[in-house]
C-alpha positions, -999 to +999 in steps of 0.1 A: -734-582-586-738-563-553-701-556-553-703-540-588-733-519-578-716-507-546-684-498-565-703-477-590-722-459-563-690-452-544-674-438-575-704-415-579-708-403-544-673-406-528-647-404-555-669-377-570-660-355-540-624-366-533-627-400-516-595-416-525-587-443-499-624-450-491-635-485-496-643-493-532-631-460-547-608-476-572-628-507-577-650-514-607-646-480-623-657-478-660-627-456-666-592-470-663-564-445-657-545-433-688-508-437-689-489-410-670-480-379-689-445-373-702-419-366-675-396-345-697-395-308-694-382-285-721-380-247-723-391-228-754-393-191-758-395-176-723-389-210-707-424-223-713-432-254-694-437-283-718-440-318-703-443-326-666-425-307-639-428-303-601-430-266-591-426-251-557-457-234-542-452-220-507-427-247-499-447-276-513-441-295-545-470-295-570-469-318-601-478-299-633-480-310-669-484-290-701-488-298-737-484-272-765-469-238-768-489-206-761-511-195-791-514-157-795-550-146-790-561-180-775-567-189-738-547-216-720-568-246-711-564-258-675-578-293-667-588-301-631-592-338-622-619-352-600-613-364-564-592-396-563-578-390-598-545-375-609-532-358-640-523-391-656-560-398-660-563-366-680-533-374-703-553-384-733-576-354-731-547-331-726-528-345-756-557-340-779-565-305-768-528-296-768-528-301-806-548-268-809-544-249-776-518-249-749-533-273-723-521-280-687-532-301-658-519-305-622-522-327-591-537-308-562-520-311-528-528-346-515-533-361-550-511-378-575-474-368-574-479-336-555-470-332-518-495-338-491-511-307-477-496-292-445-531-294-428-567-289-436-575-272-469-603-249-478-616-238-512-597-206-507-564-223-500-568-248-529-577-219-551-545-201-541-526-231-554-546-230-586-537-193-590-500-201-586-503-229-613-520-205-637-493-179-631-467-205-640-483-221-670-503-192-685-485-161-676-508-131-684-530-151-708-566-158-699-576-194-691-605-218-696-609-241-667-623-275-675-630-296-644-644-330-638-664-338-606-646-322-577-624-304-602-655-289-617-668-276-583-634-261-576-633-244-610-669-230-606-662-217-571-629-201-583-641-183-614-664-156-597-634-143-577-610-144-607-630-129-636-599-111-647-582-145-655-610-171-661-625-166-696-646-197-697-656-229-679-664-265-688-680-285-659-681-323-666-704-339-641-693-315-615-700-322-578-732-305-568-729-271-551-752-285-524-738-321-523-740-325-485-776-314-483-786-333-514-773-365-500-786-362-464-820-353-478-822-382-502-807-408-478-823-402-444-808-412-411-832-442-410-815-457-441-794-488-437-771-508-459-752-495-489-770-462-492-763-453-455-726-463-459-723-441-490-740-412-472-717-414-442-685-418-463-694-389-485-703-366-456-669-375-440-651-365-473-670-332-474-657-326-439-621-329-451-615-366-443-596-374-475-560-372-486-566-337-499-580-327-465-603-303-484-634-291-466-662-286-491-692-267-477-725-263-495-732-229-509-751-208-534-737-206-569-721-172-575-719-155-609-687-152-629-704-128-652-712-136-688-683-160-696-691-190-718-699-221-697-707-256-707-722-279-681-722-315-691-740-342-671-738-380-674-765-398-694-762-433-681-781-434-648-756-455-629-766-440-595-799-457-599-781-489-590-781-479-553-809-500-537-841-481-528-825-446-530-809-447-565-836-430-585-837-401-559-799-398-561-800-395-599-827-368-597-808-348-571-775-351-591-793-338-622-807-309-601-772-301-590-760-298-626-788-273-633-778-252-603-743-247-619-760-228-648-762-198-625-724-194-627-728-174-659-755-157-680-741-177-709-743-212-695-755-242-715-765-276-701-761-308-721-761-346-715-734-371-724-759-398-733-733-426-735-714-417-703-712-426-667-693-403-644-660-400-663-674-382-693-640-374-708-631-411-709-665-425-720-670-398-747-637-380-752-648-364-785-677-348-767-655-334-740-629-321-765-656-304-786-671-287-756-638-274-743-627-262-778-661-245-782-656-225-750-620-217-759-632-204-793-658-182-777-633-169-751-608-161-779-635-142-798-643-121-768-606-113-759 
C-alpha cells in the first residue's frame, strides 16, 4: 500500500515537473503509455510532414509527429507532453484530434527520441525549440497549444511572447506557476518521510536536475491577451494520499490551476471529475472536446 501511495505522489510532484529517472516516476501510474506514433513520413502538397520525422534544430535532432493535413481557416494543434512522457503517450489523443484538425506533437530535448540537450535549458531555450517546431509543422498558420503538466506550463509561459502565433491554449493539470514555493510552503523543512523526499526530489527537478536539464523558476502569470483558454484540473484527489501533507498539497495544486486563469481574459476553469493527473488518458473525450472548442473559437477569430 505504501509503495502505491508513494508512486502516485511522485507522479504528481516529480513527473509533473519533468522527473524522469527519479525513483518511482514510472511506477504505478494510472496511465500506461500509448503505442508509439507512426514512423512513416510522407509529403503532401508543399511537403507537409505527416507521420513521425526527426528534424534538425540547431544541430540537434528533435522527434516530431503530425496527423492530418492543414485545414484552411483552422489552427494547427500542437500537443506538449508532461515531464517524463514522450509523444507516444499522446498518440491516441493526436489521432483523434487529427481527424478534424492538423495535430502535431514532439519530444523536447532530453525526452523520448529527441537528442539530449547540450547543457542546461531555460524556458527561453526550450521555447526556441518550440518555435522551430511550429515553423516546421504549421508554417504561417496560427496554433493552439495543448499542454499536459510541464507541457502546460511551457505553453502558458510561451504564449505571452508569441501572441502573433498562439491563438489558444488548453492547460491539462498544468504544473503550477509557483510550484517551488507551493511545495516548500506546504512541506516544511521539519517534514520527514515520503513528503520530505517528494519535496526534495521536486525542488531538484525544478533546478534542472532531470534529463531535460530544464530550470523552471516560479513566476507571475503573464497575459497572452484575450485568446481562448481552457484550464482543466484533475478531479480525483490522489495527492491526498501523501501522509500528513496530502490535503494541503491538493489545495495548493488547485490554487495553482486558478493562477493560470490570468493568462487570458477569456480563460475558463473546469474539473475532470474522473481523472487523476493524466486527464487526456483518464477522460480522453473531455480533453478532445476542450481542445476542439478552443480551436473552433480560434478559427472564428482568425
